[in-house]
Biotite code that builds the C-alpha atoms (Angstrom):
import biotite.structure as struc

atoms = struc.array([
    struc.Atom([-123.017, 34.251, 203.886], chain_id="A", res_id=1, res_name="MET", atom_name="CA", element="C"),
    struc.Atom([-122.075, 37.357, 201.932], chain_id="A", res_id=2, res_name="VAL", atom_name="CA", element="C"),
    struc.Atom([-122.840, 35.600, 198.675], chain_id="A", res_id=3, res_name="GLN", atom_name="CA", element="C"),
    struc.Atom([-126.344, 34.723, 199.883], chain_id="A", res_id=4, res_name="LYS", atom_name="CA", element="C"),
    struc.Atom([-127.000, 38.352, 200.769], chain_id="A", res_id=5, res_name="ILE", atom_name="CA", element="C"),
    struc.Atom([-125.681, 39.546, 197.405], chain_id="A", res_id=6, res_name="LEU", atom_name="CA", element="C"),
    struc.Atom([-127.726, 36.921, 195.548], chain_id="A", res_id=7, res_name="ASN", atom_name="CA", element="C"),
    struc.Atom([-130.813, 38.214, 197.291], chain_id="A", res_id=8, res_name="LYS", atom_name="CA", element="C"),
    struc.Atom([-130.263, 41.825, 196.160], chain_id="A", res_id=9, res_name="PHE", atom_name="CA", element="C"),
    struc.Atom([-128.207, 41.641, 192.958], chain_id="A", res_id=10, res_name="VAL", atom_name="CA", element="C"),
    struc.Atom([-128.333, 38.217, 191.367], chain_id="A", res_id=11, res_name="GLY", atom_name="CA", element="C"),
    struc.Atom([-125.862, 35.521, 190.385], chain_id="A", res_id=12, res_name="THR", atom_name="CA", element="C"),
    struc.Atom([-125.202, 36.916, 186.907], chain_id="A", res_id=13, res_name="LYS", atom_name="CA", element="C"),
    struc.Atom([-124.070, 40.296, 188.182], chain_id="A", res_id=14, res_name="TYR", atom_name="CA", element="C"),
    struc.Atom([-121.955, 38.793, 190.960], chain_id="A", res_id=15, res_name="ILE", atom_name="CA", element="C"),
    struc.Atom([-120.057, 36.792, 188.336], chain_id="A", res_id=16, res_name="THR", atom_name="CA", element="C"),
    struc.Atom([-119.506, 39.918, 186.255], chain_id="A", res_id=17, res_name="ILE", atom_name="CA", element="C"),
    struc.Atom([-118.344, 41.825, 189.338], chain_id="A", res_id=18, res_name="LEU", atom_name="CA", element="C"),
    struc.Atom([-115.831, 39.106, 190.236], chain_id="A", res_id=19, res_name="ARG", atom_name="CA", element="C"),
    struc.Atom([-114.195, 39.426, 186.836], chain_id="A", res_id=20, res_name="THR", atom_name="CA", element="C"),
    struc.Atom([-113.955, 43.213, 187.193], chain_id="A", res_id=21, res_name="TRP", atom_name="CA", element="C"),
    struc.Atom([-112.550, 43.394, 190.754], chain_id="A", res_id=22, res_name="VAL", atom_name="CA", element="C"),
    struc.Atom([-108.871, 42.763, 189.839], chain_id="A", res_id=23, res_name="PRO", atom_name="CA", element="C"),
    struc.Atom([-109.103, 45.245, 186.964], chain_id="A", res_id=24, res_name="ASN", atom_name="CA", element="C"),
    struc.Atom([-110.645, 47.913, 189.208], chain_id="A", res_id=25, res_name="MET", atom_name="CA", element="C"),
    struc.Atom([-107.995, 47.301, 191.876], chain_id="A", res_id=26, res_name="ALA", atom_name="CA", element="C"),
    struc.Atom([-105.198, 47.725, 189.325], chain_id="A", res_id=27, res_name="ALA", atom_name="CA", element="C"),
    struc.Atom([-106.660, 50.930, 187.894], chain_id="A", res_id=28, res_name="TRP", atom_name="CA", element="C"),
    struc.Atom([-107.279, 52.244, 191.405], chain_id="A", res_id=29, res_name="GLY", atom_name="CA", element="C"),
    struc.Atom([-103.607, 51.743, 192.187], chain_id="A", res_id=30, res_name="THR", atom_name="CA", element="C"),
    struc.Atom([-102.585, 53.502, 188.968], chain_id="A", res_id=31, res_name="VAL", atom_name="CA", element="C"),
    struc.Atom([-104.858, 56.438, 189.734], chain_id="A", res_id=32, res_name="VAL", atom_name="CA", element="C"),
    struc.Atom([-103.530, 56.637, 193.299], chain_id="A", res_id=33, res_name="GLY", atom_name="CA", element="C"),
    struc.Atom([-99.929, 56.759, 192.105], chain_id="A", res_id=34, res_name="VAL", atom_name="CA", element="C"),
    struc.Atom([-100.848, 59.361, 189.464], chain_id="A", res_id=35, res_name="ALA", atom_name="CA", element="C"),
    struc.Atom([-102.512, 61.570, 192.075], chain_id="A", res_id=36, res_name="VAL", atom_name="CA", element="C"),
    struc.Atom([-99.405, 61.428, 194.254], chain_id="A", res_id=37, res_name="VAL", atom_name="CA", element="C"),
    struc.Atom([-97.188, 62.100, 191.234], chain_id="A", res_id=38, res_name="HIS", atom_name="CA", element="C"),
    struc.Atom([-99.095, 65.088, 189.897], chain_id="A", res_id=39, res_name="PHE", atom_name="CA", element="C"),
    struc.Atom([-99.858, 66.688, 193.260], chain_id="A", res_id=40, res_name="THR", atom_name="CA", element="C"),
    struc.Atom([-97.500, 67.817, 195.960], chain_id="A", res_id=41, res_name="ASP", atom_name="CA", element="C"),
    struc.Atom([-95.812, 64.477, 196.702], chain_id="A", res_id=42, res_name="TRP", atom_name="CA", element="C"),
    struc.Atom([-94.245, 65.893, 199.851], chain_id="A", res_id=43, res_name="ARG", atom_name="CA", element="C"),
    struc.Atom([-97.674, 66.660, 201.286], chain_id="A", res_id=44, res_name="LEU", atom_name="CA", element="C"),
    struc.Atom([-98.710, 63.035, 200.784], chain_id="A", res_id=45, res_name="VAL", atom_name="CA", element="C"),
    struc.Atom([-95.446, 61.550, 202.053], chain_id="A", res_id=46, res_name="LEU", atom_name="CA", element="C"),
    struc.Atom([-95.639, 63.562, 205.283], chain_id="A", res_id=47, res_name="ASP", atom_name="CA", element="C"),
    struc.Atom([-98.216, 61.011, 206.427], chain_id="A", res_id=48, res_name="TYR", atom_name="CA", element="C"),
    struc.Atom([-95.822, 58.074, 205.928], chain_id="A", res_id=49, res_name="VAL", atom_name="CA", element="C"),
    struc.Atom([-94.020, 57.692, 209.283], chain_id="A", res_id=50, res_name="PRO", atom_name="CA", element="C"),
    struc.Atom([-90.653, 56.393, 208.020], chain_id="A", res_id=51, res_name="TYR", atom_name="CA", element="C"),
    struc.Atom([-90.271, 58.956, 205.245], chain_id="A", res_id=52, res_name="ILE", atom_name="CA", element="C"),
    struc.Atom([-91.522, 61.899, 207.326], chain_id="A", res_id=53, res_name="LYS", atom_name="CA", element="C"),
    struc.Atom([-88.328, 61.977, 209.394], chain_id="A", res_id=54, res_name="GLY", atom_name="CA", element="C"),
    struc.Atom([-86.101, 62.238, 206.324], chain_id="A", res_id=55, res_name="LYS", atom_name="CA", element="C"),
    struc.Atom([-87.590, 65.554, 205.261], chain_id="A", res_id=56, res_name="PHE", atom_name="CA", element="C"),
    struc.Atom([-87.579, 67.421, 208.551], chain_id="A", res_id=57, res_name="SER", atom_name="CA", element="C"),
    struc.Atom([-86.827, 71.094, 208.062], chain_id="A", res_id=58, res_name="GLU", atom_name="CA", element="C"),
    struc.Atom([-84.042, 72.598, 210.149], chain_id="A", res_id=59, res_name="ASP", atom_name="CA", element="C"),
    struc.Atom([-85.125, 76.148, 210.799], chain_id="A", res_id=60, res_name="GLU", atom_name="CA", element="C"),
])
C-alpha cells in the first residue's frame, strides 16, 4: 500500500535509490546522535534515561 502511494508521487527509480540509502542514513544518524551526546553536556542528556538518572542524584 505504501509502495503504491510512493510510486504515484515519486517513482520506482527513486524508491529503489532510497532503499539503498536508508541503512547508510540510519548508521550516520546514529553516529551523529552519539557525537552530539559526547560533545554536549552528557549529563543533561542522560537525565532523561530513567535507569541512569537515579545514579547521579545530588545529595544537597
